[in-house]
C-alpha positions in Angstrom: -23.6 9.8 7.1 -22.6 10.6 3.5 -25.2 9.8 0.9 -24.4 7.8 -2.2 -24.3 11.0 -4.3 -21.7 12.5 -2.0 -19.5 9.4 -2.1 -19.6 9.5 -5.9 -18.7 13.2 -5.9 -15.7 12.7 -3.6 -14.4 9.8 -5.8 -14.9 11.8 -9.0 -13.0 14.7 -7.5 -10.1 12.4 -6.5 -10.0 10.9 -10.0 -10.2 14.3 -11.7 -7.3 15.5 -9.5 -5.2 12.5 -10.7 -6.1 12.9 -14.3 -5.6 16.7 -14.4 -2.7 16.7 -12.0 -4.3 19.4 -9.9 -4.0 18.6 -6.2 -6.9 19.1 -3.8 -6.4 21.1 -0.6 -9.2 18.9 0.8 -12.5 17.4 -0.1 -15.5 19.8 0.2 -17.4 19.5 3.5 -20.4 18.0 1.8 -18.5 15.0 0.6 -15.6 14.8 3.1 -15.4 11.6 5.1 -15.2 11.8 8.8 -15.2 8.0 9.6 -13.4 5.0 8.2 -16.7 3.6 7.0 -17.3 6.7 4.8 -13.6 6.8 3.8 -13.6 3.2 2.5 -16.9 3.8 0.7 -15.2 6.6 -1.3 -12.1 4.5 -1.8 -14.2 1.7 -3.3 -15.7 4.1 -5.8 -12.3 5.7 -6.6 -10.7 2.3 -7.1 -13.5 1.4 -9.5 -12.4 4.4 -11.6 -8.7 3.5 -11.4 -9.0 -0.1 -12.8 -9.0 -3.7 -11.8 -7.8 -4.5 -8.3 -5.3 -7.4 -8.0 -4.7 -7.3 -4.2 -4.2 -5.0 -1.3 -1.7 -2.5 0.2 -1.6 -2.2 3.9 -0.8 1.4 4.9 0.4 3.2 8.0 2.0 0.2 9.6 5.3 1.8 10.4 5.4 3.9 13.6 7.7 6.5 12.0 5.3 7.0 9.1 2.3 7.1 11.5 3.9 9.9 13.4 4.7 11.8 10.2 1.1 11.5 8.9 -0.5 11.9 12.4 -2.3 8.6 11.9 -2.3 6.1 14.7 -3.6 2.9 13.2 -3.2 0.9 9.9 -5.5 1.1 6.9 -5.7 -0.6 3.5 -6.0 0.3 -0.1 -6.0 -1.6 -3.4 -3.3 -2.6 -5.9 -4.4 -1.8 -9.4 -3.5 -4.2 -12.3 -2.1 -1.7 -14.7 -0.1 -0.1 -12.0 1.7 -3.3 -11.0 5.0 -4.3 -12.6 7.6 -7.0 -12.2 11.2 -5.9 -11.4 13.2 -4.4 -13.1 10.7 -1.8 -13.9 10.7 1.7 -15.5 8.0 4.2 -14.4 7.3 7.6 -16.0 6.6 9.9 -13.1 5.3 13.0 -15.0 1.7 12.1 -14.0 2.5 11.8 -10.3 2.4 14.6 -7.8 5.4 13.2 -5.8 7.1 9.9 -5.7 7.3 8.3 -2.3 9.4 5.0 -2.2 8.5 2.4 0.3 10.4 -0.8 0.7 8.0 -3.6 1.7 7.6 -7.3 2.3 4.7 -8.7 0.3 2.8 -12.0 -0.1 0.7 -13.7 -2.7 -2.2 -15.7 -1.4 -2.7 -19.4 -2.2 -6.1 -19.8 -0.5 -9.2 -17.8 0.0 -9.8 -16.2 3.4 -13.4 -15.1 3.0 -15.3 -12.8 5.3 -17.4 -15.6 6.5 -14.4 -17.4 8.1 -13.2 -14.5 10.2 -11.7 -14.1 12.7 -8.5 -15.8 11.5 -5.7 -16.9 13.7 -2.2 -16.1 12.6 -1.5 -19.8 11.7 -4.5 -19.9 9.5 -3.3 -16.8 7.6 0.2 -18.2 7.2 -1.2 -21.5 5.9 -3.1 -19.5 3.2 0.1 -17.8 1.8 1.7 -19.0 -1.5 4.9 -17.0 -1.8 6.8 -14.1 -0.3 7.9 -11.3 -2.6 10.2 -8.3 -2.0 8.6 -5.1 -3.2 8.7 -1.4 -3.7 5.5 0.6 -3.4 5.3 4.0 -4.9 3.0 6.2 -2.8 1.4 9.4 -4.0 -1.5 11.5 -3.0 -4.2 13.6 -4.8 -4.0 16.1 -1.9 -1.6 19.0 -1.7 -0.1 17.8 1.6 -0.3 14.2 2.5 1.0 14.9 6.0 -2.1 17.0 6.9 -5.0 15.6 5.0 -5.9 13.3 7.9 -6.7 9.6 8.2 -10.1 9.5 6.6 -9.2 11.5 3.5 -6.0 9.5 3.1 -8.0 6.3 3.2 -10.4 7.7 0.6 -7.4 8.5 -1.5 -6.7 4.7 -1.9 -4.6 5.0 1.3 -2.1 7.1 -0.7 -1.4 4.2 -3.1 -0.1 4.6 -6.6 2.1 2.0 -8.2 3.8 -1.3 -7.1 6.9 -3.2 -8.3 7.5 -6.8 -7.1 10.6 -8.9 -7.3 11.2 -12.6 -7.9 9.2 -14.9 -5.6 10.8 -16.4 -2.5 9.2 -19.8 -2.3 11.2 -21.2 0.8 10.1 -18.5 3.2 8.4 -20.4 6.0 11.5 -20.7 8.2 12.5 -17.1 7.8 12.2 -14.8 10.8 10.6 -11.9 8.9 10.7 -9.7 12.0 14.5 -9.7 11.8 14.8 -9.7 8.0 16.6 -6.6 6.8 15.9 -4.5 3.7 18.1 -1.6 2.4 17.0 1.1 0.0 19.4 3.0 -2.2 18.9 5.7 -4.8 21.5 6.1 -7.5 23.8 3.8 -5.5 23.6 5.9 -2.3 22.1 4.2 0.8 19.0 6.2 1.8 17.1 3.7 4.0 17.5 0.7 6.2 14.8 -1.3 7.9 13.6 -4.6 9.3 10.4 -6.5 9.2 9.8 -5.6 12.9 9.0 -2.1 11.8 5.8 -3.4 10.2 3.5 -3.9 13.2 6.2 -6.0 14.7 6.2 -8.5 11.8 4.9 -8.4 8.2 2.8 -11.5 9.0 1.1 -9.6 11.8 0.1 -7.0 9.3 -1.3 -9.6 6.9 -3.3 -11.1 9.8 -4.6 -7.7 10.7 -5.8 -7.3 7.1 -7.4 -10.7 6.9 -9.5 -9.8 10.0 -10.2 -6.2 9.0 -11.6 -6.8 5.6 -14.6 -8.8 6.8 -15.8 -5.6 8.6 -16.4 -4.3 5.1 -17.8 -7.7 3.9 -14.6 -8.4 2.0 -12.0 -11.0 2.2 -8.7 -12.2 0.7 -8.8 -14.4 -2.4 -6.3 -16.9 -3.8 -4.0 -15.0 -6.2 -4.3 -11.7 -4.3 -1.0 -9.8 -3.7 -0.7 -8.1 -0.3 2.1 -5.6 0.4 2.4 -5.0 4.1 3.7 -1.5 4.5 7.1 0.3 4.7 9.8 -1.3 6.8 11.7 2.0 6.8 10.9 5.6 6.3 9.4 7.0 3.0 12.1 8.1 0.5 11.2 10.9 -1.9 12.6 10.2 -5.4 12.3 12.0 -8.8 12.7 11.5 -12.5 16.2 10.2 -13.4 16.6 8.2 -10.2 17.5 4.5 -10.0 16.0 2.9 -6.9 17.0 -0.5 -5.5 15.4 -2.3 -2.6 17.8 -5.1 -1.4 16.3 -7.8 0.9 19.5 -9.9 1.0 18.8 -13.6 0.5 15.1 -12.8 -0.1 15.8 -10.9 -3.2 15.9 -7.4 -4.6 13.7 -5.0 -6.6 14.9 -2.4 -9.1 13.0 0.7 -10.4 14.1 3.3 -12.8 12.2 6.6 -12.8 11.9 8.7 -16.0 
């Protein structure tokens, strides 16, 4: 079990890597997590250095991405207030190691789902949702290779979270079949990705229900006003400065991001 000083050391190293743009090969053995419990403890400290959380990102929900990262179950990270932007957005990428684009279905919560109320049924989670929002998540890592750092270090690294861009709210979403809802990603007008909600644990609402029932294991819960982005519905797209990215969700909406 990592001691508090080791957890703080790991978080400080991740933050220094971000600030100095000097990627880590891995965390030193004396502060390297080898369980989700230790990984989330480091993540909590890392997030406290990053800024104010305004919600959650669910990671590793797409089987194709799980295979690429050699991770076999979902995890979560935090959305940080000053790294969240409405569409259309412009993001300067010089501070990032690499820019991974994920097209995602996201929600804003209307009601609390506290730890004390778990486990939550799917219907209870749906009843707590305010709006559906189309979104682009920008994933990045403070490790030299995000495909080999392993699940625990990826979780510690805020589940590879970086920035998030959200589109106009979809208020009348309750009758939509989100498992069949399509989303297309293009870069500079060229189609680079196509996915459906079913690629996110079978349904984005299933992913949200998973989060509502996983957070209580860490004595945490969802709160009214929290945004939750549910994971990539298609493969990660690597982009770079100068690119214009569009995530088109059809009738649900679209999200636009310019990289500079």
